[in-house]
C-alpha positions in Angstrom: 77.4 74.6 109.2 80.8 75.4 107.9 82.5 78.7 109.3 85.6 80.2 108.5 87.1 83.5 110.7 90.2 85.4 109.5 91.5 88.2 111.8 93.8 91.0 111.4 95.4 94.1 112.8 97.2 97.0 110.8 98.2 100.3 112.4 95.9 99.9 115.5 92.7 99.0 113.5 91.1 95.5 114.2 89.6 93.6 111.3 87.8 90.4 111.1 86.6 88.4 107.9 84.0 85.4 108.6 82.8 83.2 105.9 80.1 80.7 106.1 78.2 78.8 103.4 74.9 80.1 104.5 75.9 83.6 105.7 78.3 84.8 103.0 81.5 86.9 103.6 81.3 89.6 106.2 84.0 91.9 106.9 84.2 94.1 110.3 86.2 97.0 111.3 86.3 97.3 115.1 83.2 94.7 115.4 81.0 96.9 113.3 79.7 95.2 109.6 81.0 97.1 107.2 81.0 94.9 103.9 78.7 91.9 103.3 79.3 89.7 100.2 76.8 86.9 99.2 78.8 85.6 95.9 78.6 81.9 95.9 81.8 80.8 94.4 85.3 82.3 94.7 87.6 80.7 91.8 89.6 83.8 90.7 92.6 84.3 92.8 93.1 88.1 91.7 89.8 89.6 91.5 88.9 90.8 95.6 85.7 89.5 97.0 85.5 92.8 99.2 87.0 96.1 99.0 86.9 98.7 101.6 87.9 102.2 101.7 89.1 103.8 105.1 91.3 106.4 106.6 93.8 105.3 108.9 96.4 107.9 110.5 95.0 110.4 108.2 95.9 108.2 105.1 93.3 106.8 102.9 93.8 103.0 102.6 92.3 100.3 100.5 91.5 97.0 102.4 91.0 93.8 99.9 89.7 90.6 101.2 90.4 87.6 98.3 89.1 84.2 98.5 89.8 81.0 96.7 87.9 77.9 96.8 88.5 74.9 95.2 88.7 71.8 97.5 89.2 74.3 100.3 88.2 78.0 101.3 91.4 79.9 101.7 91.1 83.8 102.9 93.5 86.8 102.5 93.3 90.4 103.6 95.3 92.9 102.0 95.9 96.7 102.5 97.2 98.9 99.7 98.3 95.5 98.0 100.2 94.1 100.9 99.4 90.8 102.7 98.2 91.4 106.4 96.7 88.2 107.0 95.6 84.9 105.6 96.3 82.2 103.4 99.0 82.2 100.7 97.6 81.7 97.1 
């Protein structure tokens, strides 16, 4: 089964994104599943597949996971619009 994993660290917080054909897209924060997306297609580079609001160091942040899949699946994690991990697209 196809599976892709992407990890990131931001200001001491650890994030992991898992993507698989049958399991969907999952976002983990400190190993706790916080968001699960089961959309089958990711063809819009500018629309996040996952959005997750959290507090880091007393500041509200917006974490977004973007995906793009035509011939190959590409994933990207952004916090407050800045890429912290993943592919360029």
